[in-house]
BASEZA-307694 format. One record per atom (N, C-alpha, C): residue number from 1; residue in one letter; atom name; x, y, z. Coordinates in Angstrom, 1 decimal. Layout:
// residues N
  resi  resn  name      xx      yy      zz
   NUM     A    CA       X       Y       Z
...
// end
This chain:
// residues 90
  resi  resn  name      xx      yy      zz
     1     M     N    15.3   -88.2   -39.5
     1     M    CA    14.5   -88.7   -38.4
     1     M     C    15.1   -90.0   -37.9
     2     A     N    15.5   -90.9   -38.8
     2     A    CA    16.1   -92.2   -38.5
     2     A     C    17.4   -92.0   -37.8
     3     M     N    18.2   -91.0   -38.2
     3     M    CA    19.5   -90.7   -37.6
     3     M     C    19.3   -90.2   -36.2
     4     R     N    18.3   -89.4   -36.0
     4     R    CA    18.0   -88.9   -34.6
     4     R     C    17.7   -90.1   -33.7
     5     N     N    16.8   -91.0   -34.2
     5     N    CA    16.4   -92.1   -33.3
     5     N     C    17.7   -93.0   -33.1
     6     F     N    18.5   -93.2   -34.1
     6     F    CA    19.7   -94.0   -33.9
     6     F     C    20.6   -93.4   -32.9
     7     Y     N    20.8   -92.1   -32.9
     7     Y    CA    21.6   -91.3   -32.0
     7     Y     C    21.1   -91.5   -30.6
     8     K     N    19.8   -91.4   -30.4
     8     K    CA    19.2   -91.5   -29.1
     8     K     C    19.4   -92.9   -28.5
     9     E     N    19.4   -93.9   -29.4
     9     E    CA    19.6   -95.3   -29.0
     9     E     C    21.0   -95.5   -28.5
    10     I     N    22.0   -95.0   -29.2
    10     I    CA    23.4   -95.3   -28.9
    10     I     C    24.0   -94.3   -27.9
    11     K     N    23.2   -93.2   -27.6
    11     K    CA    23.7   -92.2   -26.7
    11     K     C    24.0   -92.7   -25.3
    12     G     N    23.2   -93.6   -24.8
    12     G    CA    23.4   -94.2   -23.5
    12     G     C    24.3   -95.4   -23.4
    13     L     N    24.8   -95.8   -24.5
    13     L    CA    25.7   -97.0   -24.5
    13     L     C    27.2   -96.6   -24.2
    14     K     N    27.9   -97.5   -23.6
    14     K    CA    29.3   -97.3   -23.4
    14     K     C    30.0   -97.8   -24.7
    15     V     N    31.3   -97.3   -24.9
    15     V    CA    32.0   -97.6   -26.1
    15     V     C    32.2   -99.1   -26.2
    16     K     N    32.4   -99.8   -25.2
    16     K    CA    32.6  -101.3   -25.2
    16     K     C    31.3  -102.0   -25.7
    17     E     N    30.2  -101.4   -25.4
    17     E    CA    28.9  -102.0   -25.8
    17     E     C    28.5  -101.8   -27.2
    18     L     N    29.1  -100.7   -27.8
    18     L    CA    28.7  -100.3   -29.2
    18     L     C    28.9  -101.4   -30.3
    19     P     N    30.0  -102.1   -30.3
    19     P    CA    30.2  -103.1   -31.4
    19     P     C    29.1  -104.2   -31.3
    20     G     N    28.8  -104.6   -30.1
    20     G    CA    27.8  -105.6   -29.9
    20     G     C    26.4  -105.2   -30.3
    21     Y     N    26.2  -103.9   -30.1
    21     Y    CA    24.9  -103.3   -30.5
    21     Y     C    24.8  -103.2   -32.1
    22     L     N    25.9  -102.8   -32.7
    22     L    CA    25.9  -102.5   -34.1
    22     L     C    26.1  -103.8   -35.0
    23     K     N    26.7  -104.8   -34.5
    23     K    CA    27.0  -106.0   -35.3
    23     K     C    25.8  -106.6   -35.9
    24     P     N    24.7  -106.8   -35.2
    24     P    CA    23.5  -107.4   -35.8
    24     P     C    22.9  -106.6   -37.0
    25     M     N    23.2  -105.3   -37.0
    25     M    CA    22.7  -104.4   -38.0
    25     M     C    23.4  -104.6   -39.4
    26     F     N    24.5  -105.3   -39.4
    26     F    CA    25.3  -105.5   -40.6
    26     F     C    25.1  -106.9   -41.1
    27     S     N    24.0  -107.6   -40.7
    27     S    CA    23.7  -108.9   -41.2
    27     S     C    22.8  -108.8   -42.4
    28     V     N    22.8  -109.8   -43.3
    28     V    CA    21.9  -109.9   -44.4
    28     V     C    20.4  -109.9   -44.0
    29     S     N    20.1  -110.6   -43.0
    29     S    CA    18.7  -110.7   -42.6
    29     S     C    18.2  -109.3   -42.1
    30     Y     N    19.0  -108.6   -41.4
    30     Y    CA    18.6  -107.3   -40.9
    30     Y     C    18.4  -106.3   -42.1
    31     A     N    19.3  -106.4   -43.1
    31     A    CA    19.2  -105.5   -44.3
    31     A     C    17.9  -105.9   -45.0
    32     K     N    17.6  -107.2   -45.2
    32     K    CA    16.3  -107.6   -45.8
    32     K     C    15.1  -107.1   -45.1
    33     N     N    15.1  -107.2   -43.8
    33     N    CA    14.0  -106.8   -43.0
    33     N     C    13.8  -105.3   -43.1
    34     A     N    14.9  -104.5   -43.0
    34     A    CA    14.9  -103.1   -43.1
    34     A     C    14.3  -102.7   -44.5
    35     F     N    14.8  -103.3   -45.6
    35     F    CA    14.3  -103.0   -46.9
    35     F     C    12.8  -103.3   -47.0
    36     Q     N    12.4  -104.5   -46.4
    36     Q    CA    11.0  -104.8   -46.5
    36     Q     C    10.1  -103.8   -45.7
    37     R     N    10.6  -103.4   -44.5
    37     R    CA     9.9  -102.3   -43.8
    37     R     C     9.8  -101.1   -44.6
    38     G     N    10.8  -100.7   -45.3
    38     G    CA    10.8   -99.5   -46.1
    38     G     C     9.7   -99.6   -47.2
    39     L     N     9.7  -100.8   -47.9
    39     L    CA     8.7  -101.0   -48.9
    39     L     C     7.3  -101.0   -48.3
    40     D     N     7.1  -101.6   -47.2
    40     D    CA     5.8  -101.6   -46.5
    40     D     C     5.4  -100.2   -46.2
    41     N     N     6.3   -99.4   -45.7
    41     N    CA     6.0   -98.0   -45.3
    41     N     C     5.6   -97.2   -46.6
    42     Y     N     6.4   -97.4   -47.7
    42     Y    CA     6.1   -96.7   -48.9
    42     Y     C     4.7   -97.1   -49.5
    43     H     N     4.4   -98.4   -49.4
    43     H    CA     3.2   -98.9   -49.9
    43     H     C     2.0   -98.2   -49.1
    44     A     N     2.2   -98.2   -47.8
    44     A    CA     1.1   -97.7   -46.9
    44     A     C     0.9   -96.2   -47.1
    45     K     N     2.0   -95.5   -47.4
    45     K    CA     2.0   -94.0   -47.5
    45     K     C     1.5   -93.5   -48.9
    46     Y     N     1.9   -94.2   -49.9
    46     Y    CA     1.6   -93.7   -51.3
    46     Y     C     0.6   -94.6   -52.1
    47     I     N     0.8   -95.9   -52.1
    47     I    CA     0.0   -96.8   -52.9
    47     I     C    -1.4   -96.9   -52.3
    48     E     N    -1.5   -97.2   -51.1
    48     E    CA    -2.8   -97.4   -50.5
    48     E     C    -3.7   -96.1   -50.5
    49     T     N    -3.0   -95.0   -50.5
    49     T    CA    -3.8   -93.7   -50.5
    49     T     C    -4.1   -93.2   -51.9
    50     S     N    -3.8   -94.0   -53.0
    50     S    CA    -4.0   -93.6   -54.4
    50     S     C    -3.4   -92.3   -54.7
    51     S     N    -2.2   -92.0   -54.1
    51     S    CA    -1.5   -90.8   -54.4
    51     S     C    -0.8   -90.8   -55.8
    52     I     N    -0.6   -89.7   -56.4
    52     I    CA     0.1   -89.6   -57.6
    52     I     C     1.6   -89.5   -57.4
    53     D     N     2.0   -89.4   -56.2
    53     D    CA     3.5   -89.2   -55.9
    53     D     C     4.3   -90.3   -56.5
    54     P     N     3.9   -91.6   -56.5
    54     P    CA     4.8   -92.6   -57.1
    54     P     C     5.1   -92.4   -58.6
    55     L     N     4.1   -91.8   -59.3
    55     L    CA     4.4   -91.4   -60.7
    55     L     C     5.5   -90.3   -60.8
    56     Y     N     5.4   -89.4   -59.9
    56     Y    CA     6.4   -88.3   -59.8
    56     Y     C     7.8   -89.0   -59.5
    57     H     N     7.8   -89.9   -58.5
    57     H    CA     9.0   -90.5   -58.1
    57     H     C     9.7   -91.3   -59.3
    58     V     N     8.9   -91.9   -60.1
    58     V    CA     9.4   -92.7   -61.3
    58     V     C     9.9   -91.7   -62.3
    59     C     N     9.2   -90.6   -62.6
    59     C    CA     9.6   -89.6   -63.6
    59     C     C    10.9   -88.9   -63.2
    60     F     N    10.9   -88.3   -62.0
    60     F    CA    12.1   -87.6   -61.5
    60     F     C    13.3   -88.5   -61.3
    61     G     N    13.0   -89.7   -60.8
    61     G    CA    14.1   -90.7   -60.6
    61     G     C    14.7   -91.1   -62.0
    62     G     N    13.8   -91.3   -63.0
    62     G    CA    14.3   -91.6   -64.3
    62     G     C    15.1   -90.5   -64.9
    63     M     N    14.7   -89.2   -64.7
    63     M    CA    15.5   -88.1   -65.2
    63     M     C    16.8   -88.0   -64.5
    64     A     N    16.9   -88.2   -63.2
    64     A    CA    18.1   -88.1   -62.5
    64     A     C    19.1   -89.3   -62.9
    65     L     N    18.5   -90.5   -63.1
    65     L    CA    19.3   -91.6   -63.5
    65     L     C    19.9   -91.4   -64.9
    66     S     N    19.0   -90.8   -65.8
    66     S    CA    19.4   -90.5   -67.2
    66     S     C    20.6   -89.5   -67.2
    67     Y     N    20.4   -88.5   -66.4
    67     Y    CA    21.5   -87.5   -66.3
    67     Y     C    22.8   -88.0   -65.8
    68     L     N    22.7   -88.9   -64.7
    68     L    CA    23.9   -89.4   -64.2
    68     L     C    24.6   -90.4   -65.1
    69     L     N    23.8   -91.1   -65.9
    69     L    CA    24.4   -92.1   -66.9
    69     L     C    25.0   -91.3   -68.1
    70     A     N    24.5   -90.2   -68.4
    70     A    CA    25.0   -89.4   -69.6
    70     A     C    26.1   -88.5   -69.2
    71     L     N    26.3   -88.3   -67.9
    71     L    CA    27.3   -87.3   -67.4
    71     L     C    28.7   -87.6   -67.8
    72     P     N    29.2   -88.8   -67.7
    72     P    CA    30.6   -89.1   -68.2
    72     P     C    30.9   -88.7   -69.6
    73     E     N    29.9   -89.1   -70.5
    73     E    CA    30.0   -88.7   -71.9
    73     E     C    30.0   -87.2   -72.2
    74     E     N    29.2   -86.5   -71.4
    74     E    CA    29.1   -85.1   -71.6
    74     E     C    30.5   -84.4   -71.1
    75     R     N    31.0   -84.9   -70.0
    75     R    CA    32.3   -84.4   -69.5
    75     R     C    33.4   -84.6   -70.5
    76     R     N    33.4   -85.8   -71.1
    76     R    CA    34.4   -86.1   -72.2
    76     R     C    34.3   -85.2   -73.3
    77     H     N    33.0   -84.9   -73.7
    77     H    CA    32.8   -84.0   -74.9
    77     H     C    33.2   -82.6   -74.5
    78     L     N    32.9   -82.1   -73.4
    78     L    CA    33.3   -80.8   -73.0
    78     L     C    34.8   -80.6   -72.9
    79     E     N    35.5   -81.7   -72.3
    79     E    CA    36.9   -81.6   -72.3
    79     E     C    37.6   -81.6   -73.7
    80     H     N    37.0   -82.3   -74.6
    80     H    CA    37.4   -82.3   -76.0
    80     H     C    37.3   -81.0   -76.6
    81     L     N    36.1   -80.3   -76.4
    81     L    CA    35.9   -79.0   -76.9
    81     L     C    36.9   -78.0   -76.3
    82     Q     N    37.1   -78.1   -75.0
    82     Q    CA    38.1   -77.2   -74.4
    82     Q     C    39.5   -77.4   -74.9
    83     H     N    39.9   -78.6   -75.1
    83     H    CA    41.2   -78.9   -75.6
    83     H     C    41.3   -78.4   -77.1
    84     A     N    40.3   -78.5   -77.8
    84     A    CA    40.3   -78.1   -79.2
    84     A     C    40.4   -76.6   -79.3
    85     R     N    39.7   -75.9   -78.4
    85     R    CA    39.8   -74.4   -78.4
    85     R     C    41.2   -73.9   -78.0
    86     E     N    41.8   -74.6   -77.1
    86     E    CA    43.2   -74.2   -76.6
    86     E     C    44.2   -74.4   -77.8
    87     H     N    44.0   -75.4   -78.6
    87     H    CA    45.0   -75.7   -79.6
    87     H     C    44.5   -75.3   -81.0
    88     G     N    43.5   -74.4   -81.1
    88     G    CA    43.1   -73.8   -82.4
    88     G     C    42.2   -74.7   -83.3
    89     G     N    41.7   -75.7   -82.8
    89     G    CA    40.7   -76.5   -83.5
    89     G     C    39.3   -76.0   -83.3
    90     H     N    38.3   -76.6   -84.0
    90     H    CA    36.9   -76.2   -83.9
    90     H     C    36.8   -74.8   -84.1
// end
């Protein structure tokens, strides 16, 4: 949805106008404001409504993070097993 709105906004601009339009979006203050708006929207949508969804977000986010952090070790382990099978070990 945000990409669609962004596209609608820049669709009418000329190429020369585009850098001037995009430059303020790459400032620290713009990023802080965008992050704060996102937190405010999340709070209004989930926290204020006493929804159980934030608990799901924490659980599934923790699972995904755990998987991603363990992935390099698992890949090394699987490569070691494959190498051992090729050379008669294990």
